[in-house]
matplotlib code that plots the C-alpha trace (Angstrom):
import matplotlib.pyplot as plt

x = [-1.5, -3.1, -2.6, -3.7, -7.2, -10.1, -8.7, -10.3, -9.8, -9.2, -8.3, -8.3, -7.2, -7.9, -7.3, -8.1, -7.8, -7.6, -8.0, -5.2, -4.1, -1.6, -4.2, -5.6, -3.2, -3.6, -1.9, -3.4, -3.1, -4.0, -3.4, -4.1, -3.4, -5.0, -4.9, -5.6, -6.8, -3.9, -1.6, 0.3, 1.0, 3.5, 3.0, 6.2, 7.3, 8.6, 6.4, 3.9, 4.0, 0.2, 0.4, -1.9, -4.5, -4.5, -5.3, -8.0, -9.6, -10.3, -12.6, -14.1, -12.3, -11.5, -10.2, -12.3, -12.2, -11.2, -12.9, -12.5, -11.7, -11.7, -11.4, -13.0, -12.4, -14.1, -14.6, -16.9, -18.4, -19.2, -17.6, -17.1, -16.9, -20.5, -22.0, -24.0, -22.7, -25.0, -23.9, -20.2, -20.5, -21.6, -18.3, -16.0, -14.6, -16.5, -15.3, -12.4, -10.6, -7.7, -5.0, -4.3, -0.8, -1.3, -3.3, -3.2, -5.2, -7.4, -8.6, -11.2, -9.4, -12.6, -13.8, -12.3, -10.8, -13.6, -16.3, -14.7, -14.5, -18.0, -19.3, -17.8, -19.9, -23.0, -22.8, -22.2, -23.7, -26.7, -24.6, -25.7, -23.6, -22.2, -20.8, -19.5, -17.6, -16.0, -15.0, -13.6, -11.2, -10.3, -9.4, -7.3, -5.6, -4.9, -3.3, -0.6, -2.0, -1.5, -4.2, -7.0, -9.5, -7.3, -6.7, -10.5, -11.0, -8.2, -8.3, -5.9, -3.6, -3.1, -1.4, 2.0, 2.5, 3.0, -0.1, -2.2, -1.0, -2.0, -5.4, -5.7, -4.9, -7.5, -10.1, -9.2, -9.6, -12.6, -15.2, -13.0, -12.6, -11.4, -9.0, -6.8, -5.0, -2.0, -0.8, 2.7, 1.8, 5.3, 5.6, 7.2, 7.7, 11.0, 12.6, 11.8, 8.1, 8.0, 9.3, 6.6, 3.9, 5.3, 5.3, 1.8, 0.5, 2.2, 0.7, -2.8, -2.7, -1.4, -3.8, -6.9, -6.2, -6.9, -5.6, -3.2, -2.2, 0.9, 1.8, 5.2, 8.3, 10.5, 11.8, 13.0, 9.4, 8.0, 10.5, 9.5, 5.7, 5.0, 4.6, 4.6, 5.9, 4.3, 6.5, 4.8, 6.4, 4.5, 1.1, 1.8, 2.7, 5.9, 6.8, 5.2, 7.5, 7.5, 9.3, 11.9, 12.8, 12.6, 14.9, 17.0, 18.3, 16.6, 13.8, 13.8, 12.6, 15.5, 13.7, 13.1, 16.7, 17.9, 15.6, 16.7, 20.4, 20.2, 19.5, 22.3, 23.5, 21.0, 20.9, 23.6, 26.2, 26.0, 28.0, 27.0, 30.3, 30.1, 28.3, 24.8, 24.2, 21.6, 19.0, 19.9, 17.3, 13.9, 10.4, 8.6, 5.6, 2.3, 1.1, 4.2, 5.0, 7.2, 5.6, 6.9, 8.1, 7.9, 11.3, 13.1, 14.8, 16.5, 17.0, 20.5, 18.9, 16.5, 16.7, 14.5, 11.7, 11.5, 11.2, 8.5, 6.4, 4.6, 6.3, 4.5, 4.2, 7.0, 7.2, 10.5, 10.1, 7.7, 8.2, 6.8, 7.7, 6.4, 9.6, 11.0, 14.3, 13.9, 17.2, 17.5, 21.1, 21.1, 22.0, 23.1, 22.9, 19.8, 18.5, 19.4, 16.5, 17.3]
y = [-16.0, -15.4, -14.5, -16.4, -15.9, -14.3, -11.4, -8.0, -8.0, -10.9, -10.5, -13.6, -14.0, -10.3, -9.5, -6.1, -5.4, -2.0, -1.5, 0.5, 1.3, -1.5, -4.0, -5.2, -5.0, -6.4, -4.0, -6.2, -9.9, -12.9, -10.8, -12.4, -11.2, -10.7, -8.0, -8.9, -6.6, -4.6, -5.6, -3.4, -4.9, -3.1, -3.3, -2.4, -2.2, 0.0, 2.7, 1.0, -2.3, -2.1, -1.0, 2.0, 0.2, -2.6, -0.1, 1.7, -1.7, -2.3, 0.8, 0.0, 3.0, 1.6, 3.8, 4.3, 1.5, -1.1, -4.4, -6.9, -10.2, -12.4, -12.4, -11.6, -8.8, -10.0, -7.6, -8.1, -11.2, -9.4, -9.6, -5.9, -6.7, -8.0, -4.9, -2.2, 1.4, 2.5, -0.3, 0.3, 4.0, 3.1, 1.2, 3.5, 6.2, 4.7, 1.2, 1.3, 4.6, 5.7, 8.3, 9.4, 10.1, 13.8, 15.7, 18.9, 17.0, 15.0, 18.0, 20.4, 23.7, 25.8, 24.3, 24.7, 21.7, 21.7, 21.7, 18.7, 16.6, 17.6, 16.3, 12.9, 12.8, 14.1, 11.5, 8.5, 9.3, 11.1, 12.6, 16.1, 19.1, 19.6, 16.1, 16.4, 19.6, 17.8, 14.8, 17.0, 18.8, 15.5, 13.9, 16.9, 16.9, 13.2, 13.5, 15.8, 19.1, 22.0, 24.5, 22.4, 25.2, 27.3, 24.3, 23.6, 27.2, 27.0, 26.2, 23.5, 26.1, 27.8, 24.7, 23.2, 19.9, 18.1, 19.6, 18.7, 15.1, 15.1, 16.4, 13.5, 11.1, 12.9, 12.4, 8.8, 8.0, 10.4, 7.7, 5.1, 2.7, -0.9, -0.7, 2.2, 2.3, 4.7, 5.3, 6.8, 9.1, 10.6, 11.6, 15.1, 15.6, 16.5, 13.7, 15.0, 15.5, 12.1, 10.3, 12.1, 10.9, 7.3, 7.4, 8.7, 5.9, 3.3, 4.9, 5.0, 1.4, 0.3, 2.4, 1.8, -1.9, -1.1, -3.0, -0.9, -1.4, 0.7, 1.3, 2.6, 2.2, 3.2, 0.2, 2.2, 3.5, 0.0, -1.3, 1.3, 0.7, -2.8, -6.3, -8.1, -7.2, -7.9, -7.3, -6.5, -6.8, -6.3, -6.6, -9.7, -10.2, -12.1, -12.5, -12.3, -12.2, -11.1, -7.8, -9.0, -11.8, -9.6, -6.9, -9.2, -12.4, -11.2, -12.0, -15.1, -13.9, -12.8, -9.5, -8.7, -9.4, -7.2, -4.4, -4.6, -4.8, -1.6, 0.4, 2.3, 0.5, -2.2, -5.9, -7.2, -5.0, -2.0, 0.8, 4.4, 5.2, 2.3, 2.1, 0.8, -2.5, -2.0, -4.5, -5.1, -4.4, -2.8, -3.8, -5.2, -3.3, -4.8, -5.3, -7.4, -9.6, -12.6, -16.1, -17.4, -15.4, -11.6, -11.2, -13.9, -11.6, -9.7, -12.6, -14.2, -17.5, -17.9, -20.9, -22.1, -23.2, -19.7, -18.2, -20.5, -21.6, -19.6, -20.2, -21.7, -20.3, -22.0, -21.6, -21.2, -21.1, -18.2, -16.6, -17.6, -16.5, -16.9, -18.5, -21.8, -21.1, -19.0, -17.9, -18.7, -17.6, -15.2, -11.7, -11.1, -7.3, -5.5, -2.5, 0.8, 3.0, 6.6]
z = [1.1, 4.5, 8.1, 11.2, 12.5, 10.7, 8.6, 8.4, 4.7, 2.4, -1.3, -3.4, -7.1, -8.0, -11.6, -13.2, -16.9, -18.7, -22.5, -24.1, -27.7, -27.3, -26.2, -22.9, -20.0, -16.5, -14.0, -11.2, -11.9, -9.6, -6.5, -3.1, 0.4, 3.8, 6.5, 10.1, 12.9, 14.3, 11.4, 9.0, 5.6, 3.3, -0.4, -2.2, -5.8, -8.6, -10.2, -12.5, -10.6, -9.8, -6.1, -6.3, -8.4, -5.9, -3.2, -5.2, -6.1, -2.4, -2.5, -5.9, -7.5, -10.9, -13.7, -16.8, -19.3, -16.6, -15.7, -12.9, -14.6, -11.5, -7.7, -4.4, -1.9, 1.3, 4.1, 7.2, 5.5, 2.2, -1.2, -2.0, -5.7, -5.6, -3.9, -5.8, -5.8, -3.0, -0.6, -1.5, -0.7, 2.8, 3.3, 1.4, 3.7, 6.7, 7.2, 4.8, 4.3, 2.1, 2.5, -1.0, -2.5, -3.3, -0.6, -2.7, -5.4, -3.1, -1.0, -2.3, -2.8, -2.4, 0.9, 4.3, 6.1, 8.6, 6.0, 4.2, 7.4, 8.5, 5.1, 6.0, 9.2, 7.4, 4.7, 7.0, 10.4, 12.0, 14.8, 16.0, 14.9, 18.4, 18.5, 15.0, 16.0, 19.0, 16.9, 14.1, 16.5, 18.2, 14.9, 13.8, 17.2, 17.2, 13.7, 15.1, 14.0, 16.4, 16.9, 15.3, 15.4, 13.1, 10.8, 10.6, 9.4, 6.8, 3.1, 1.8, 0.1, 3.5, 5.0, 4.4, 2.7, 6.0, 7.5, 4.4, 4.8, 8.4, 7.4, 5.0, 7.9, 10.1, 7.3, 6.9, 10.7, 11.1, 11.1, 12.9, 10.0, 10.4, 7.5, 6.4, 3.0, 2.9, -0.7, -0.7, 2.2, 2.4, -1.2, -1.7, 2.1, 3.6, 5.6, 9.0, 8.3, 6.5, 9.6, 11.7, 9.3, 9.4, 13.2, 13.3, 11.0, 13.2, 16.4, 14.8, 13.8, 17.3, 19.3, 17.2, 16.4, 12.7, 9.7, 7.6, 4.0, 3.5, -0.2, -1.0, -3.3, -0.3, 1.5, 4.5, 5.0, 4.7, 7.2, 9.7, 9.5, 8.4, 10.0, 6.7, 3.2, -0.1, -3.2, -6.6, -10.0, -13.3, -11.7, -9.7, -6.0, -6.2, -2.5, 0.9, 4.0, 7.6, 7.9, 10.4, 8.0, 4.9, 6.3, 8.4, 6.7, 3.5, 1.1, -1.1, -4.5, -6.8, -7.6, -3.9, -3.1, -5.9, -4.9, -1.3, -2.2, -4.3, -1.1, 0.5, 3.6, 2.8, 3.1, 0.8, 2.3, 0.0, 1.6, 1.3, -0.3, -2.8, -6.2, -5.9, -7.7, -10.4, -11.6, -15.3, -18.0, -17.3, -16.2, -19.3, -20.6, -19.4, -23.0, -23.8, -20.8, -21.2, -21.6, -18.3, -15.2, -15.9, -14.1, -16.0, -18.6, -15.7, -13.3, -12.9, -11.7, -14.7, -17.0, -19.9, -17.6, -16.1, -19.5, -20.7, -17.7, -15.0, -11.7, -8.7, -5.2, -3.1, 0.6, 2.3, 6.1, 6.9, 3.5, 0.1, -3.4, -6.9, -8.2, -9.3, -7.6, -4.4, -2.9, 0.8, 1.3, 4.3, 3.3, 6.9, 7.0, 8.2, 6.2, 7.8, 8.9, 9.6]

ax = plt.figure().add_subplot(projection="3d")
ax.plot(x, y, z, "-o")
ax.set_aspect("equal")
plt.show()
């Protein structure tokens, strides 16, 4: 899976294993995708599908007991997986930055916001303190924070959830990175603040010509921000599709279609006053995946081949799916975005 031109970031065949009491699991398995300059790629899937670990892998932030089994993560002509820790630290936070899911946990509670952002500049640049002070306030201001001087003097607990999330965005863009990874950036925010955060992310990507990887389980958020959509299931990417196609005539993988149709007023014609269609069964545990397609036990189109053989990538127009029988029937109803 790739985009036209030279991508900012190119991930190929990435597999990460973790040892558990039940045996080895692969929460990221044979994952490939690219991000181009000025492009926002949405990575969507249910909890536990491997989205967050995929994002963390791009920064070399692997959990204890994990190991990279295969793959490359190429950025600016380098394979990040081949770099030593010192070289990777020069890229992490500087050239590739991440907006973490829980700002209350990611921010240091005993340091002011200004101190934490100044540390970023101290670690990665040799700018004079006067210039750092200017950039600090500019980044806070561009992240939608009023009275940046007061915010810089504040501790995380003195800010609201929405303000803390904006601080995380300010920290992510502080050093003008080329790629920003946003992991569930609207979690636990009220809808109004969540929409402001999404609009801010879209504006940052457009104005700074950055690449954005937007990780979410919320399809409405993905629709608002992303140019392309990647769908993950049980550690695998099972579909790649342009956003207008995905949210217009519909995706082609049976899981993607079922996921989209379960949304209120979503593609598939589900009305807000009608029962939502549920996907039967449940996601299989990673230590006990089926022999063939992981979605086969829940898929209405599955046959014996799906249950015994790993499906190939099949292209349908400008979409592609990891499926023997992709569904090209137009859904015909666009997803509603508030």
